[in-house]
Backbone bond lengths (Angstrom), bond angles and torsions (degrees), N, CA, C in turn:
res aa  C-N    CA-C-N  psi(-1)  N-CA   C-N-CA  omega(-1)  CA-C   N-CA-C  phi
1 M - - - 1.477 - - 1.528 109.56 -
2 A 1.329 117.47 131.97 1.466 121.79 -176.74 1.527 111.05 -67.92
3 Y 1.321 114.30 145.85 1.472 119.57 -179.80 1.529 110.65 -68.52
4 F 1.339 117.25 -47.27 1.468 123.21 175.73 1.535 109.11 -110.11
5 R 1.335 116.08 169.53 1.467 120.03 175.62 1.530 109.61 -62.74
6 Q 1.305 116.03 149.38 1.460 122.00 -177.13 1.523 110.35 -84.35
7 L 1.322 116.28 121.89 1.463 120.91 -171.82 1.524 113.23 -127.58
8 E 1.313 117.77 13.65 1.460 119.55 -174.41 1.529 112.40 -55.69
9 E 1.336 117.44 -49.35 1.470 120.34 -178.54 1.515 110.98 -65.92
10 Q 1.329 116.40 -41.92 1.465 119.96 179.80 1.525 111.27 -61.65
11 L 1.329 116.36 -44.30 1.460 120.23 -176.62 1.529 111.81 -69.54
12 Q 1.301 117.28 -25.17 1.459 118.84 175.98 1.523 110.53 -61.45
13 G 1.343 116.21 -33.96 1.463 119.80 176.61 1.516 111.80 -62.69
14 M 1.341 116.86 -37.75 1.456 120.09 177.76 1.533 110.95 -72.42
15 L 1.324 116.61 -42.80 1.460 120.27 -177.20 1.527 112.19 -65.29
16 K 1.345 116.98 -27.34 1.466 119.93 178.34 1.526 112.04 -66.69
17 L 1.329 116.60 -17.71 1.469 120.09 178.91 1.525 112.29 -78.49
18 L 1.322 116.33 -11.09 1.459 120.61 -172.66 1.525 111.48 -91.72
19 C 1.318 114.13 132.72 1.465 121.51 177.25 1.527 107.94 -126.26
20 K 1.318 117.27 137.57 1.467 120.90 -173.77 1.526 113.23 -62.69
21 D 1.331 117.84 -16.97 1.468 120.24 -179.33 1.532 112.93 -94.91
22 D 1.316 117.58 -6.04 1.467 120.90 -175.78 1.528 112.03 -83.23
23 R 1.326 114.02 150.95 1.470 121.75 174.65 1.532 107.85 -113.45
24 W 1.327 116.48 120.58 1.466 122.48 -174.16 1.518 110.55 -106.66
25 L 1.329 114.44 140.62 1.464 121.12 175.55 1.519 108.44 -121.51
26 I 1.329 116.44 121.97 1.467 122.64 177.55 1.523 107.72 -93.02
27 V 1.326 116.76 121.46 1.461 122.46 -173.67 1.531 109.35 -107.29
28 I 1.329 116.28 135.48 1.469 120.55 -177.52 1.526 111.06 -141.76
29 N 1.319 114.89 160.51 1.464 122.98 161.80 1.521 103.51 -101.73
30 A 1.315 116.71 101.30 1.459 121.72 -163.24 1.527 114.12 -63.17
31 D 1.317 114.53 120.59 1.453 124.68 165.57 1.525 104.89 -149.64
32 P 1.326 119.86 175.53 1.469 119.06 -174.78 1.528 114.82 -55.68
33 D 1.337 117.31 -42.35 1.461 119.61 -179.17 1.521 111.27 -66.44
34 A 1.326 116.77 -42.26 1.464 120.78 179.58 1.532 111.15 -66.16
35 L 1.317 116.74 -42.39 1.467 120.85 179.93 1.520 111.10 -63.89
36 G 1.334 116.51 -45.46 1.457 119.69 179.44 1.522 112.24 -64.79
37 A 1.338 116.15 -43.69 1.466 120.38 -179.94 1.528 111.07 -64.41
38 A 1.326 116.53 -38.99 1.464 120.37 178.50 1.531 110.88 -62.35
39 M 1.332 116.18 -40.34 1.463 119.56 177.69 1.529 111.00 -66.36
40 G 1.339 116.52 -37.22 1.457 119.87 177.60 1.514 112.13 -63.95
41 L 1.336 116.79 -45.38 1.460 120.28 179.25 1.529 110.72 -67.60
42 K 1.309 116.86 -37.59 1.472 120.46 177.75 1.531 110.60 -59.02
43 R 1.332 115.89 -40.94 1.474 119.63 179.38 1.522 110.64 -63.49
44 I 1.317 117.86 -37.59 1.465 121.26 179.87 1.529 111.30 -69.24
45 L 1.325 116.59 -41.48 1.460 120.99 -175.40 1.530 113.31 -80.05
46 A 1.331 116.63 -28.77 1.467 121.77 -165.28 1.526 114.96 -52.50
47 R 1.311 117.79 -40.82 1.467 120.02 -174.72 1.519 113.04 -92.99
48 K 1.319 116.53 6.81 1.461 119.96 -177.56 1.525 113.15 -118.87
49 V 1.337 117.43 -7.57 1.466 121.62 -179.33 1.531 109.39 -133.64
50 A 1.324 115.51 172.20 1.461 119.82 -176.13 1.528 113.14 -69.85
51 D 1.349 116.32 -37.35 1.462 119.01 -177.00 1.526 108.92 -161.57
52 V 1.326 116.06 149.12 1.464 121.35 176.61 1.526 108.18 -134.70
53 G 1.328 116.03 124.76 1.460 121.03 176.75 1.516 110.52 -118.38
54 I 1.325 116.03 163.20 1.465 122.49 176.23 1.521 107.97 -125.10
55 T 1.325 116.37 134.13 1.464 120.18 178.58 1.517 110.12 -137.60
56 Q 1.336 115.84 143.78 1.458 120.13 178.67 1.522 109.79 -115.21
57 I 1.350 115.84 143.66 1.468 120.34 -178.69 1.529 111.46 -84.53
58 N 1.318 117.56 -16.96 1.464 121.18 -174.73 1.528 111.62 -104.93
59 E 1.330 115.07 160.81 1.457 120.64 171.78 1.524 108.09 -79.58
60 I 1.317 117.35 130.34 1.457 121.12 -177.18 1.526 109.24 -97.38
61 K 1.331 116.29 112.31 1.458 120.97 179.80 1.528 113.14 -128.95
62 R 1.335 116.28 -15.58 1.460 118.74 -179.23 1.537 109.23 -65.56
63 P 1.331 117.85 129.61 1.471 120.70 -172.58 1.518 115.07 -58.01
64 D 1.346 118.58 -40.09 1.466 118.58 -178.65 1.524 111.04 -68.64
65 N 1.338 117.49 -32.69 1.465 120.32 175.66 1.528 110.71 -66.61
66 L 1.340 116.15 -43.19 1.464 120.53 178.68 1.519 110.86 -64.49
67 A 1.339 116.08 -40.25 1.468 120.01 178.46 1.526 110.35 -65.32
68 M 1.318 116.35 -40.10 1.464 120.95 178.82 1.527 110.97 -60.86
69 I 1.318 115.95 -46.75 1.469 121.40 179.47 1.527 110.75 -61.93
70 R 1.332 116.02 -42.81 1.458 120.16 -177.26 1.523 112.55 -69.35
71 Y 1.331 117.00 -53.39 1.459 120.73 -173.58 1.525 112.95 -73.07
72 L 1.331 116.82 -29.84 1.464 119.98 -176.85 1.526 112.26 -101.76
73 R 1.338 115.59 4.51 1.475 122.20 173.22 1.527 112.10 56.35
74 I 1.316 115.12 51.52 1.468 120.51 -179.88 1.531 108.81 -87.74
75 P 1.326 118.31 116.87 1.470 121.94 -171.89 1.528 113.67 -86.22
76 T 1.319 117.31 56.26 1.462 118.93 179.81 1.520 110.87 -89.65
77 R 1.325 114.93 148.00 1.469 121.68 178.96 1.520 109.70 -131.79
78 K 1.329 115.63 156.71 1.465 120.54 179.08 1.523 109.70 -65.06
79 C 1.308 115.26 137.85 1.461 120.97 -179.00 1.528 110.98 -77.05
80 I 1.307 115.92 112.83 1.467 122.13 176.89 1.533 107.89 -132.58
81 P 1.333 117.98 156.58 1.472 120.44 -176.67 1.529 114.08 -54.30
82 N 1.328 117.90 -40.46 1.468 120.31 -178.61 1.529 111.88 -62.61
83 L 1.329 116.29 -34.63 1.461 119.85 177.58 1.525 110.54 -71.79
84 V 1.308 116.91 -46.87 1.467 121.36 -179.46 1.525 111.21 -57.53
85 A 1.328 116.84 -37.97 1.467 121.85 -176.96 1.528 112.70 -64.35
86 Q 1.317 117.38 -15.95 1.466 120.92 -178.70 1.528 113.23 -84.02
87 Y 1.343 117.36 -4.15 1.464 120.71 -173.75 1.523 111.86 -121.13
88 D 1.351 114.54 153.03 1.465 121.43 -177.46 1.526 112.91 -98.06
89 K 1.336 116.80 -37.74 1.452 122.54 -174.36 1.527 110.06 -125.68
90 F 1.339 115.23 153.45 1.461 119.17 -174.56 1.526 110.89 -133.23
91 A 1.331 114.78 140.93 1.463 121.86 176.86 1.517 108.69 -125.94
92 L 1.327 115.82 146.62 1.461 121.91 -179.60 1.525 108.39 -124.98
93 V 1.337 117.35 126.82 1.461 120.78 177.66 1.525 109.79 -125.46
94 D 1.327 114.73 146.24 1.471 123.61 178.75 1.527 112.68 61.53
95 S 1.297 117.30 26.09 1.467 123.08 175.27 1.518 108.49 -161.81
96 Q 1.318 115.67 169.56 1.454 122.68 172.90 1.528 107.99 -124.96
97 P 1.317 118.16 154.65 1.474 120.81 -173.38 1.522 114.71 -53.53
98 H 1.337 118.57 -32.36 1.461 119.86 -177.23 1.533 112.84 -80.41
99 H 1.334 118.01 -4.97 1.468 120.40 -177.36 1.525 113.15 -69.78
100 N 1.315 117.42 -23.18 1.468 120.09 -178.47 1.526 109.78 -154.35
101 P 1.334 118.43 140.15 1.468 120.75 178.75 1.531 113.39 -57.37
102 E 1.339 116.86 -28.73 1.466 119.86 179.47 1.532 110.67 -65.94
103 F 1.312 116.83 -35.89 1.467 120.27 177.98 1.527 110.64 -67.98
104 A 1.317 115.87 -38.32 1.464 120.70 -175.71 1.529 112.35 -62.99
105 K 1.319 117.27 -16.42 1.468 121.06 -179.51 1.529 112.17 -76.77
106 L 1.330 117.48 -14.98 1.459 121.05 -172.82 1.526 111.36 -111.12
107 D 1.313 115.20 153.52 1.459 122.51 178.13 1.530 107.29 -103.09
108 F 1.318 116.94 103.07 1.454 121.02 -173.54 1.526 111.70 -87.33
109 S 1.322 115.14 138.28 1.458 121.36 175.11 1.520 111.36 -94.63
110 I 1.330 116.56 -25.20 1.460 122.20 179.32 1.525 108.85 -132.06
111 V 1.334 117.29 131.38 1.467 122.80 174.15 1.527 107.59 -132.97
112 I 1.338 115.84 120.58 1.462 121.58 179.19 1.531 107.52 -129.58
113 D 1.338 117.26 124.55 1.464 119.51 -171.86 1.523 110.56 -156.47
114 H 1.346 115.02 168.47 1.466 120.00 176.43 1.529 112.08 -131.21
115 H 1.324 116.84 10.55 1.463 119.61 177.92 1.530 110.75 -81.56
116 P 1.325 117.19 160.64 1.469 120.05 -178.55 1.522 113.10 -56.85
117 I 1.302 115.52 146.61 1.462 122.11 177.45 1.524 108.63 -90.81
118 L 1.320 116.44 129.20 1.464 121.27 178.90 1.528 109.13 -104.34
119 P 1.322 117.65 122.40 1.473 120.57 -178.61 1.524 113.20 -56.02
120 E 1.339 116.08 -32.94 1.467 119.10 -178.90 1.531 112.86 -77.83
121 H 1.340 116.73 -7.48 1.470 120.83 178.73 1.529 109.95 -130.97
122 P 1.313 118.24 68.31 1.465 120.01 179.30 1.530 110.79 -64.74
123 V 1.317 115.77 143.53 1.465 121.15 179.77 1.519 108.28 -97.68
124 V 1.314 115.85 119.71 1.456 121.61 -177.94 1.523 109.19 -117.49
125 A 1.318 116.68 119.61 1.464 122.90 178.14 1.522 107.42 -162.25
126 P 1.335 118.11 159.11 1.468 119.75 178.29 1.530 113.42 -55.87
127 Y 1.343 117.17 -34.52 1.465 120.05 176.06 1.522 108.97 -133.02
128 V 1.310 116.25 121.53 1.469 122.16 179.81 1.521 108.93 -134.73
129 E 1.330 116.81 129.39 1.462 120.28 166.34 1.518 108.23 -137.06
130 I 1.314 115.69 119.15 1.463 122.20 179.13 1.532 107.22 -126.96
131 K 1.328 115.43 120.97 1.465 121.88 -176.52 1.526 109.05 -121.56
132 P 1.337 118.55 82.87 1.464 121.55 -175.95 1.527 114.09 -61.13
133 E 1.327 116.73 -24.17 1.464 119.06 -179.12 1.528 112.24 -75.61
134 Y 1.328 117.18 -18.41 1.465 120.92 -178.79 1.522 110.75 -74.16
135 G 1.321 116.27 146.32 1.455 120.47 178.91 1.507 113.56 -77.39
136 A 1.328 117.84 -22.77 1.470 120.79 -176.08 1.521 110.69 -152.09
137 T 1.320 115.90 145.92 1.459 121.34 173.24 1.521 110.18 -67.72
138 C 1.336 116.85 -29.75 1.465 120.55 177.88 1.524 111.78 -59.73
139 T 1.318 117.49 -29.06 1.465 120.79 176.38 1.526 110.26 -64.12
140 I 1.335 116.68 -43.08 1.464 120.92 179.20 1.528 110.33 -61.13
141 L 1.338 116.72 -45.03 1.463 120.14 -179.06 1.523 111.41 -68.16
142 T 1.323 117.31 -31.64 1.468 119.96 175.40 1.521 110.25 -64.63
143 E 1.334 116.30 -41.01 1.468 120.47 175.95 1.534 110.82 -61.21
144 Y 1.324 116.48 -40.55 1.465 120.31 179.20 1.527 110.41 -61.41
145 L 1.321 116.70 -48.45 1.467 120.64 -179.10 1.527 110.85 -59.70
146 Y 1.321 115.61 -42.14 1.470 120.70 -179.49 1.527 110.56 -63.34
147 N 1.334 116.55 -45.23 1.461 120.73 -179.21 1.525 112.40 -67.27
148 L 1.320 117.22 -28.72 1.463 121.51 179.32 1.521 111.92 -90.23
149 D 1.340 115.16 5.19 1.466 121.43 178.32 1.530 111.60 59.52
150 I 1.335 115.08 39.21 1.465 121.03 176.91 1.529 108.28 -106.18
151 R 1.300 116.93 115.98 1.456 120.52 178.37 1.525 108.96 -83.28
152 P 1.323 118.83 121.01 1.472 119.83 -177.98 1.528 111.68 -69.47
153 G 1.317 115.81 136.38 1.454 120.34 174.75 1.522 110.40 -69.47
154 K 1.311 115.99 173.75 1.461 121.43 -174.74 1.520 112.95 -57.93
155 L 1.318 117.40 -46.47 1.466 120.03 -177.20 1.527 111.15 -70.15
156 L 1.324 117.24 -41.39 1.467 120.39 178.69 1.523 110.64 -64.95
157 A 1.323 116.79 -44.18 1.468 120.01 179.46 1.522 111.02 -61.39
158 T 1.322 116.74 -38.43 1.471 120.66 179.25 1.517 110.55 -67.12
159 A 1.337 116.71 -40.30 1.470 120.80 178.86 1.525 110.76 -63.19
160 L 1.321 117.03 -46.19 1.457 121.05 179.40 1.525 111.21 -65.58
161 L 1.323 116.46 -41.26 1.462 120.92 -179.59 1.520 111.21 -63.58
162 Y 1.339 116.23 -42.76 1.463 118.86 179.67 1.522 110.82 -67.77
163 G 1.345 117.08 -33.05 1.461 120.20 176.00 1.514 111.92 -62.52
164 V 1.339 116.74 -43.41 1.470 120.93 177.77 1.524 109.95 -65.08
165 K 1.314 116.59 -45.06 1.465 122.19 -178.88 1.525 110.93 -61.29
166 A 1.343 117.02 -43.72 1.463 121.33 -176.47 1.522 112.16 -70.09
167 D 1.347 117.43 -45.62 1.462 119.10 -174.11 1.523 113.19 -76.88
168 T 1.317 117.43 -23.91 1.465 119.42 173.93 1.523 111.00 -92.64
169 Q 1.350 115.57 -1.68 1.463 122.40 -174.94 1.534 109.53 49.43
170 S 1.335 113.03 55.58 1.470 122.05 -178.61 1.534 111.18 54.10
171 F 1.344 114.53 40.79 1.465 123.72 176.74 1.526 113.46 67.02
172 E 1.330 115.70 27.28 1.457 120.27 170.18 1.519 110.89 -91.00
173 R 1.331 117.62 -20.56 1.464 122.16 174.47 1.522 108.97 -95.11
174 A 1.324 114.94 179.59 1.469 120.02 -178.30 1.527 110.90 -62.38
175 F 1.328 115.58 138.83 1.457 121.27 177.94 1.522 108.29 -153.36
176 V 1.328 114.84 168.60 1.456 120.59 176.74 1.523 108.35 -125.11
177 D 1.316 115.25 175.13 1.461 120.34 -177.20 1.524 111.73 -58.80
178 A 1.320 116.92 -34.05 1.467 120.29 -179.87 1.529 111.54 -61.62
179 D 1.324 117.96 -35.08 1.463 121.09 178.01 1.530 110.71 -64.09
180 I 1.328 116.59 -41.47 1.458 120.72 178.58 1.530 110.34 -65.66
181 K 1.332 116.23 -42.57 1.459 120.00 178.73 1.527 110.90 -62.57
182 A 1.331 116.21 -41.71 1.462 119.69 178.81 1.524 110.46 -62.89
183 F 1.325 116.65 -42.96 1.468 121.11 179.79 1.529 110.21 -60.36
184 R 1.317 116.65 -45.06 1.467 120.35 -179.50 1.522 111.07 -66.16
185 F 1.318 116.62 -44.08 1.469 121.00 -179.32 1.526 111.25 -63.14
186 L 1.334 116.28 -46.37 1.467 120.37 -177.50 1.527 112.37 -69.67
187 S 1.329 116.28 -30.71 1.469 120.10 -179.21 1.526 111.84 -60.21
188 K 1.337 117.09 -27.52 1.469 120.85 179.76 1.526 111.70 -69.94
189 H 1.329 116.34 -24.13 1.464 120.26 -173.06 1.532 113.64 -112.20
190 A 1.321 117.21 -13.13 1.469 120.85 -173.75 1.528 112.23 -82.07
191 D 1.324 114.90 163.23 1.470 122.75 174.96 1.524 107.51 -94.87
192 Q 1.315 117.41 106.21 1.460 121.41 -174.43 1.526 112.38 -68.29
193 L 1.312 117.43 -30.89 1.470 120.14 178.82 1.531 110.57 -67.96
194 L 1.332 116.09 -42.54 1.466 119.65 176.50 1.524 110.39 -64.32
195 L 1.328 116.56 -38.64 1.461 121.16 179.98 1.529 110.14 -60.30
196 K 1.326 117.44 -44.88 1.463 121.51 179.15 1.527 111.26 -65.28
197 R 1.325 115.65 -39.81 1.468 119.73 -179.23 1.528 110.82 -62.76
198 I 1.341 116.55 -40.92 1.464 120.99 178.98 1.524 110.68 -68.73
199 A 1.336 116.36 -46.34 1.465 121.34 -176.55 1.524 112.28 -62.43
200 R 1.323 117.78 -28.43 1.462 121.43 -178.29 1.520 113.11 -88.40
201 S 1.321 116.95 0.47 1.467 121.16 179.35 1.523 109.81 -97.92
202 E 1.338 117.43 62.16 1.466 120.47 -172.05 1.521 114.45 -90.98
203 F 1.317 118.59 -32.86 1.463 120.53 -170.21 1.519 112.79 -126.31
204 H 1.332 115.23 143.48 1.460 120.87 162.13 1.519 106.97 -80.56
205 L 1.318 117.31 145.12 1.463 120.93 -179.62 1.525 111.26 -57.51
206 D 1.344 116.76 -41.73 1.469 119.06 -176.73 1.532 112.76 -75.09
207 W 1.345 118.06 -5.05 1.462 120.08 175.76 1.524 111.87 -79.69
208 L 1.327 117.79 -15.73 1.462 120.36 -175.32 1.529 112.21 -62.40
209 R 1.336 116.59 -25.34 1.470 118.82 179.22 1.517 111.93 -64.20
210 Y 1.334 117.12 -24.48 1.456 119.76 179.70 1.525 111.76 -69.80
211 F 1.318 117.49 -26.73 1.462 119.64 176.23 1.522 110.12 -64.01
212 S 1.346 115.81 -42.33 1.466 120.03 178.27 1.521 110.62 -61.00
213 R 1.318 116.92 -42.89 1.464 121.04 179.20 1.526 110.79 -64.72
214 A 1.346 115.96 -40.32 1.463 120.02 -179.59 1.522 111.52 -64.11
215 F 1.334 117.36 -43.34 1.464 120.45 178.94 1.529 110.66 -61.18
216 Y 1.325 116.19 -39.96 1.466 120.15 -178.34 1.530 111.29 -68.30
217 N 1.328 116.86 -37.87 1.464 121.06 -175.30 1.533 113.68 -89.44
218 L 1.309 117.11 -4.99 1.459 120.64 -173.15 1.526 112.12 -65.72
219 R 1.315 115.23 136.05 1.465 120.72 176.06 1.530 109.00 -139.36
220 Q 1.312 115.47 155.22 1.454 121.33 -179.66 1.523 109.42 -100.19
221 I 1.324 114.96 130.18 1.459 120.74 -178.41 1.526 108.80 -134.25
222 G 1.329 116.11 114.87 1.457 120.45 175.49 1.510 115.18 52.85
223 G 1.319 117.44 36.14 1.457 121.10 179.26 1.517 113.87 92.98
224 G 1.342 117.60 -15.57 1.461 121.62 178.15 1.516 111.12 -104.48
225 L 1.321 116.79 178.71 1.457 122.70 178.75 1.520 110.05 -115.78
226 Y 1.330 115.16 146.59 1.463 120.63 177.03 1.515 110.10 -141.38
227 A 1.326 115.93 139.47 1.471 121.54 173.12 1.517 108.81 -145.60
228 H 1.320 114.97 138.50 1.462 121.05 175.16 1.520 107.87 -106.38
229 M 1.342 116.08 130.76 1.462 121.07 -173.19 1.515 114.26 -100.32
230 G 1.342 117.03 0.78 1.456 118.43 -176.85 1.521 110.57 68.00
231 V 1.318 116.71 -149.34 1.471 121.28 179.73 1.528 109.51 -76.54
232 V 1.329 116.17 128.31 1.465 121.04 178.16 1.517 109.60 -118.44
233 E 1.321 115.97 155.34 1.465 119.91 -178.69 1.520 112.24 -79.90
234 N 1.338 115.98 -17.04 1.459 120.39 -179.92 1.528 108.77 -159.18
235 P 1.329 118.77 132.30 1.478 120.19 -179.12 1.519 113.40 -65.93
236 D 1.325 117.99 -16.59 1.464 119.98 176.78 1.521 111.73 -60.63
237 I 1.333 116.79 -26.27 1.463 120.91 176.81 1.520 110.23 -59.96
238 L 1.328 116.35 -39.26 1.462 120.90 -179.99 1.531 110.49 -65.08
239 V 1.323 116.26 -38.45 1.468 121.21 179.13 1.528 109.93 -64.40
240 I 1.319 116.70 -45.67 1.473 121.44 -179.65 1.520 110.43 -60.35
241 L 1.335 117.11 -43.93 1.466 120.89 -179.28 1.527 111.33 -67.21
242 A 1.336 116.63 -41.38 1.463 119.65 179.84 1.526 110.57 -63.40
243 D 1.321 117.24 -41.28 1.467 120.43 176.99 1.525 110.91 -64.81
244 F 1.330 116.13 -39.04 1.473 120.58 -179.30 1.531 111.10 -62.41
245 F 1.318 117.78 -46.13 1.464 120.40 -175.74 1.528 113.23 -71.83
246 M 1.336 117.31 -13.48 1.459 118.59 173.35 1.529 111.57 -72.68
247 R 1.317 116.66 -9.00 1.474 120.35 177.71 1.527 112.16 -85.90
248 V 1.337 116.95 -3.53 1.468 120.65 -179.80 1.526 109.37 -76.78
249 H 1.308 116.89 127.12 1.466 121.80 -177.71 1.533 111.44 -60.93
250 G 1.318 115.19 132.59 1.456 120.33 175.07 1.511 115.07 81.66
251 V 1.319 118.35 4.70 1.474 121.50 179.34 1.527 108.33 -102.37
252 P 1.344 118.11 111.36 1.468 120.60 -175.46 1.529 114.31 -80.09
253 W 1.336 117.46 -21.58 1.460 119.87 -179.89 1.525 110.35 -159.65
254 N 1.339 115.43 161.33 1.466 119.96 173.20 1.518 109.84 -150.94
255 V 1.316 114.60 157.89 1.464 122.26 175.54 1.522 107.62 -131.22
256 I 1.322 116.53 127.93 1.461 122.28 176.07 1.527 107.45 -120.44
257 S 1.322 116.44 124.56 1.464 119.68 -177.87 1.517 111.01 -121.28
258 G 1.323 114.82 162.33 1.458 120.86 178.33 1.513 109.88 -168.43
259 E 1.310 115.51 177.15 1.464 121.22 -178.56 1.520 109.59 -118.05
260 F 1.329 114.64 130.43 1.463 120.74 -179.72 1.519 109.63 -151.42
261 D 1.318 115.92 130.83 1.470 121.38 175.28 1.531 112.06 53.19
262 D 1.348 115.40 47.67 1.468 122.66 177.98 1.530 113.21 61.27
263 K 1.319 115.60 28.26 1.461 120.55 176.71 1.525 110.86 -131.55
264 L 1.318 115.46 148.18 1.458 121.55 167.14 1.517 106.00 -90.34
265 I 1.327 116.08 124.67 1.457 121.05 -180.00 1.516 108.57 -119.62
266 A 1.323 116.34 129.98 1.465 121.70 178.82 1.524 109.10 -124.64
267 I 1.320 115.67 128.52 1.457 122.31 178.87 1.527 108.74 -106.15
268 F 1.311 116.80 127.81 1.466 123.40 -177.55 1.524 109.25 -110.73
269 R 1.327 115.85 133.31 1.459 121.32 174.05 1.530 109.26 -134.14
270 G 1.334 116.78 142.40 1.457 120.08 179.88 1.509 111.36 -148.88
271 D 1.322 115.99 168.23 1.459 120.41 -179.86 1.523 112.44 -83.37
272 G 1.334 116.59 -0.28 1.459 120.66 176.89 1.516 114.65 78.36
273 Q 1.326 117.23 8.35 1.462 119.81 -176.37 1.529 111.81 -110.18
274 R 1.319 117.08 -59.13 1.465 119.50 -172.84 1.526 113.07 -82.59
275 K 1.326 116.33 -34.05 1.464 119.68 -178.12 1.514 110.13 -129.87
276 D 1.317 116.39 144.37 1.453 122.32 167.82 1.524 105.53 -90.86
277 M 1.341 116.76 105.65 1.463 119.94 -172.29 1.532 112.47 -67.15
278 G 1.328 117.04 -29.43 1.459 118.98 176.53 1.518 111.33 -64.07
279 K 1.343 116.54 -46.09 1.465 120.76 178.45 1.531 110.57 -68.95
280 F 1.331 116.16 -35.72 1.463 121.11 179.72 1.526 110.51 -62.77
281 A 1.324 116.30 -47.79 1.463 120.72 179.37 1.523 111.04 -61.40
282 K 1.332 116.05 -42.31 1.467 120.01 -178.93 1.519 111.32 -66.68
283 S 1.336 117.00 -36.81 1.464 119.89 179.99 1.523 111.87 -67.33
284 L 1.334 116.66 -30.07 1.459 120.23 -178.27 1.522 112.89 -85.02
285 F 1.330 116.42 -40.14 1.467 119.34 -170.64 1.526 114.65 -123.65
286 G 1.322 118.10 -2.50 1.458 120.33 -176.37 1.511 114.49 -61.44
287 D 1.338 116.52 -23.86 1.463 119.21 -178.04 1.520 113.34 -83.16
288 I 1.348 117.21 -15.03 1.478 119.33 -177.57 1.528 113.35 -125.20
289 G 1.333 117.08 -3.68 1.460 119.50 -179.21 1.514 111.04 -163.56
290 S 1.317 116.13 -167.66 1.458 120.50 176.45 1.515 108.44 -91.95
291 A 1.334 116.83 134.96 1.461 120.47 -177.01 1.520 109.74 -157.45
292 G 1.326 115.56 144.22 1.452 120.53 177.58 1.509 110.90 155.44
293 G 1.319 115.98 -177.27 1.454 120.63 -179.81 1.512 110.87 152.73
294 H 1.318 115.34 -154.28 1.459 122.27 -177.99 1.525 110.64 -92.10
295 R 1.325 114.75 177.78 1.462 120.11 178.22 1.531 111.59 -62.95
296 G 1.327 116.82 -36.70 1.460 119.95 -177.46 1.511 115.25 -101.22
297 A 1.324 118.29 -9.93 1.470 120.71 -176.83 1.518 110.08 -150.38
298 A 1.338 115.84 133.43 1.465 119.94 -179.02 1.523 109.89 -152.01
299 R 1.338 114.27 173.37 1.468 120.45 -176.36 1.513 108.68 -150.60
300 A 1.315 115.68 146.51 1.466 121.36 174.68 1.523 108.91 -133.68
301 E 1.317 115.98 141.95 1.464 121.71 177.02 1.527 108.74 -133.59
302 V 1.340 115.90 130.31 1.466 121.63 -178.21 1.524 108.47 -134.02
303 D 1.320 117.61 130.35 1.464 120.49 174.09 1.524 109.07 -62.10
304 L 1.327 116.33 131.97 1.462 120.16 -177.12 1.525 112.01 -59.12
305 E 1.321 116.53 -30.08 1.470 119.17 -179.24 1.531 111.67 -64.16
306 K 1.336 116.98 -24.65 1.458 120.57 179.10 1.529 112.06 -73.98
307 L 1.336 116.52 -13.18 1.463 120.10 176.88 1.521 111.41 -82.99
308 E 1.329 116.48 -5.22 1.472 123.39 174.87 1.530 111.99 54.32
309 G 1.319 115.74 45.06 1.457 120.50 175.24 1.519 115.26 81.99
310 K 1.319 118.19 -2.71 1.466 121.39 179.65 1.526 110.27 -75.13
311 D 1.317 116.03 150.61 1.452 121.32 179.50 1.531 109.61 -64.65
312 P 1.355 118.32 126.77 1.464 120.70 -176.83 1.525 113.55 -57.92
313 E 1.335 117.17 -43.31 1.463 119.69 -179.35 1.522 111.11 -62.70
314 T 1.322 116.36 -43.46 1.463 120.57 179.47 1.524 111.33 -60.87
315 C 1.336 116.22 -40.07 1.464 120.32 179.56 1.524 111.25 -62.58
316 V 1.343 116.58 -43.60 1.468 119.60 -179.31 1.523 110.27 -67.03
317 V 1.339 116.54 -43.51 1.466 120.30 -179.23 1.526 110.75 -60.30
318 K 1.335 116.75 -42.25 1.467 119.87 179.77 1.520 111.48 -61.67
319 K 1.341 116.36 -38.75 1.459 119.62 179.37 1.529 111.07 -69.47
320 L 1.336 115.97 -39.23 1.458 120.02 -177.76 1.522 113.29 -75.43
321 T 1.336 116.06 -27.05 1.469 119.55 -173.22 1.526 113.49 -101.52
322 K 1.304 117.37 14.23 1.458 120.07 178.51 1.523 108.74 -59.95
323 G 1.310 116.85 105.49 1.451 121.08 178.49 1.514 114.75 77.48
324 K 1.356 116.61 13.01 1.459 119.62 -179.40 1.516 110.34 -119.82
325 R 1.336 115.61 156.94 1.462 121.05 173.90 1.521 107.79 -80.84
326 K 1.297 118.47 146.98 1.455 121.74 -178.56 1.522 110.17 -134.00
327 G 1.308 116.24 158.75 1.453 120.94 177.00 1.500 109.44 176.80
328 R 1.347 117.40 162.15 1.447 121.06 -179.82 1.520 109.26 -72.33
329 A 1.332 116.12 136.53 1.450 119.94 -177.27 1.526 111.10 -67.40
330 N 1.316 117.02 146.49 1.455 122.17 -179.60 1.522 110.68 -104.71
331 N 1.328 115.22 157.62 1.468 122.12 172.22 1.516 112.94 55.92
332 V 1.333 116.79 44.33 1.452 121.01 177.27 1.521 109.05 -111.06
């Protein structure tokens, strides 16, 4: 019995898209899963095309992402028009074209992802594989490497392993058997010391002040927690805080919001039982911005101008407290 699903015929369809004279650019919204998956796809493409580059649409400031790039030698660069113009073909991993306006500007030949599929946003490309049930896109790329009989080197295996670990939150979020198999397979080839070094690089020292602000602003709404952080220097701070508050006993969900780059950004986290956070985020903000995600983790982004001058925190509270009792959380 095969360790992973058999993909030889399927992968031949992807490999037929490759020409030795083409230059491919792998585009990502950089986080551990996207970085690891991009490295996995780069390894597959590298010996079959003229050149393979990796580019990210976002500014990378989160310490574990920076540590991952540094220690695992991930050659990603900021996506700018001059860079894009140097490439013929484009691949997208750990995202879908409708997830960001920057993606919509490109014509992708390959799309590989694990986020939910939205009927109103079908993904059209010569090669598409989207596995919403999977915990990480890195799992899909690990299956590809295995089926192509490519043994991942130490740095690649570590990148893929950290991607699986991060997106499943060490298997505290939704996952499938394939994620566990990928974790076990990659663990044989990865550098565990590098993995620990990356995993422990979570915070900038000057980010600790945001915890104090979050505790002060925290309020309880309908059994969940909410805090608005005002203007933040990086939206990753909101993600860190939302993950942190999921460790509070008896709290099934939380929302942490803030303002960055003329946008209201809200991060949703849940225990995956009482609420589907992806549907929850979409129900609150889908009509005025981009919103969605998984059952346990989601995100919404709204241009501040769409709030028509209204206070961002007040707008979020009104949406969260529709028909619910509200108040500042105690004993936090």
